[in-house]
Legacy VTK file of the C-alpha trace (Angstrom):
# vtk DataFile Version 3.0
C-alpha trace
ASCII
DATASET POLYDATA
POINTS 151 float
34.409 -28.442 2.036
35.410 -24.630 2.055
31.849 -23.729 3.024
31.743 -26.430 5.908
35.113 -25.365 7.589
33.980 -21.510 7.153
30.986 -22.469 8.882
32.559 -24.363 11.455
35.424 -21.508 12.081
32.630 -18.870 12.661
30.879 -21.331 14.999
34.121 -21.584 17.030
34.873 -18.162 16.880
31.309 -17.178 18.273
31.424 -19.552 20.916
34.528 -18.497 22.323
33.643 -15.029 22.207
30.617 -15.856 23.973
32.165 -17.693 26.495
34.592 -14.745 27.117
32.000 -12.519 27.584
30.110 -14.710 30.126
33.425 -15.214 31.972
33.874 -11.356 31.998
30.342 -10.406 32.993
29.301 -13.356 35.304
29.926 -15.457 37.833
27.398 -18.318 36.501
29.302 -20.722 34.929
25.955 -22.493 33.921
25.179 -19.819 31.273
28.129 -21.572 29.030
26.984 -25.193 28.972
25.367 -24.040 25.098
28.473 -22.460 23.843
30.609 -25.734 25.195
28.070 -28.012 23.456
29.144 -25.835 20.043
32.802 -25.953 20.863
32.173 -30.207 21.296
30.115 -30.016 18.167
32.863 -27.993 15.969
35.383 -30.342 17.166
33.679 -33.694 16.136
32.978 -31.652 12.549
36.645 -31.063 12.170
37.964 -34.484 12.971
35.297 -35.474 10.469
36.325 -33.131 7.942
40.082 -33.958 8.565
39.522 -37.288 8.621
37.781 -37.696 5.246
40.800 -35.963 3.328
39.956 -34.035 0.224
40.855 -30.856 2.164
42.567 -28.083 -0.004
45.629 -26.640 1.911
43.560 -23.442 3.051
40.785 -25.608 4.612
43.726 -27.776 6.394
45.211 -24.720 7.891
41.655 -23.173 9.167
41.180 -26.779 10.590
44.146 -26.904 12.038
43.922 -23.143 13.733
40.137 -23.945 14.745
41.369 -26.958 16.333
43.741 -24.930 18.291
41.251 -22.203 19.117
39.041 -24.882 20.278
41.628 -26.358 22.808
42.545 -22.871 24.061
39.454 -21.972 24.504
38.274 -25.530 26.435
41.584 -24.420 28.898
40.183 -21.365 29.713
36.665 -22.856 30.630
38.389 -25.376 32.635
40.398 -22.748 34.737
37.133 -20.817 34.810
35.271 -23.766 36.155
38.276 -24.061 38.697
38.478 -20.970 40.008
34.967 -20.765 41.071
35.183 -24.003 42.816
33.452 -25.980 40.167
35.822 -28.491 39.300
33.407 -31.630 40.001
30.679 -29.794 37.675
33.562 -29.279 34.734
34.198 -33.106 35.066
30.692 -33.811 34.739
30.500 -31.483 31.745
33.225 -32.687 30.155
32.155 -36.526 30.719
28.803 -35.512 29.350
30.225 -33.898 26.110
32.307 -37.131 25.678
29.317 -39.122 25.572
27.567 -36.981 23.320
30.447 -36.390 20.705
30.473 -40.645 20.915
27.072 -40.411 19.990
27.312 -37.913 17.062
30.306 -39.960 15.801
28.214 -43.085 16.011
25.578 -41.141 14.152
27.703 -39.859 11.335
29.380 -43.666 11.172
25.864 -45.335 10.808
25.052 -42.764 8.034
28.059 -43.564 6.557
26.878 -47.245 6.626
23.457 -46.490 5.402
25.006 -44.652 1.948
27.158 -47.460 1.430
24.718 -49.799 1.536
22.125 -47.615 -0.500
24.772 -47.781 -3.455
25.831 -51.295 -3.015
21.955 -51.900 -3.661
21.818 -49.406 -6.420
24.635 -51.421 -8.155
23.039 -54.725 -7.650
19.581 -53.361 -9.214
21.132 -51.883 -11.987
23.011 -55.514 -12.844
19.733 -57.151 -12.602
17.965 -54.601 -14.816
20.772 -55.087 -17.264
20.356 -58.559 -17.365
16.513 -58.609 -17.795
16.926 -55.634 -20.169
19.827 -57.258 -22.319
20.233 -60.620 -21.819
16.633 -61.987 -21.853
15.759 -60.040 -25.420
18.866 -61.759 -26.759
18.203 -65.237 -25.350
14.369 -64.961 -26.782
15.962 -63.928 -29.971
18.149 -66.560 -30.400
15.473 -69.118 -29.344
13.075 -67.781 -31.629
15.722 -67.766 -34.428
16.664 -71.775 -33.492
12.673 -72.376 -33.786
12.292 -70.779 -36.960
15.092 -72.773 -38.490
14.284 -76.011 -37.085
10.866 -75.728 -38.612
LINES 1 152
151 0 1 2 3 4 5 6 7 8 9 10 11 12 13 14 15 16 17 18 19 20 21 22 23 24 25 26 27 28 29 30 31 32 33 34 35 36 37 38 39 40 41 42 43 44 45 46 47 48 49 50 51 52 53 54 55 56 57 58 59 60 61 62 63 64 65 66 67 68 69 70 71 72 73 74 75 76 77 78 79 80 81 82 83 84 85 86 87 88 89 90 91 92 93 94 95 96 97 98 99 100 101 102 103 104 105 106 107 108 109 110 111 112 113 114 115 116 117 118 119 120 121 122 123 124 125 126 127 128 129 130 131 132 133 134 135 136 137 138 139 140 141 142 143 144 145 146 147 148 149 150
C-alpha cells in the first residue's frame, strides 16, 4: 500500500506542477486536459485506498495531504478557466470527469465482485474435491468391509 500511495502522490505532484507551468506559459487551457484526467484518476485511487482500510498512519497522512493538494489544484484550474472566460468548458470538463470517475468506480467494483465470486467458486470446488477424495473412499471401504463380512 505504501508504494501505491507514493505513486499516487507522485502523479498528483507531477500533474499539479504541469498545470502550474501551463498556466504560467500559455493561455491555451485545452492543454490542461491530460493533467485533469491524471488528477481525477488520482482522486479515485486515493478514495479507493482510503475506503479499503489498512493504510498505515504515514500512508493515511500522505493520502490526506494528496487529497488536499488535488482540491487546491482543482480550484486553481477552475479559477484559470473562469478568468479566461471558459467557465462553460470547465463545467463540461468536470461533468466528463465525473462520468469517467463513476465508470472507473464501477469497473473497480466489478473487479472486486469478480474476485469474490472466484474465491467462492474455489471454495465450492475444494469442498466437492474433499467429498470425492475423502468420503467416497471411506464409503467404498465400509461397503467392501460389509460385503466381505457378510459373505
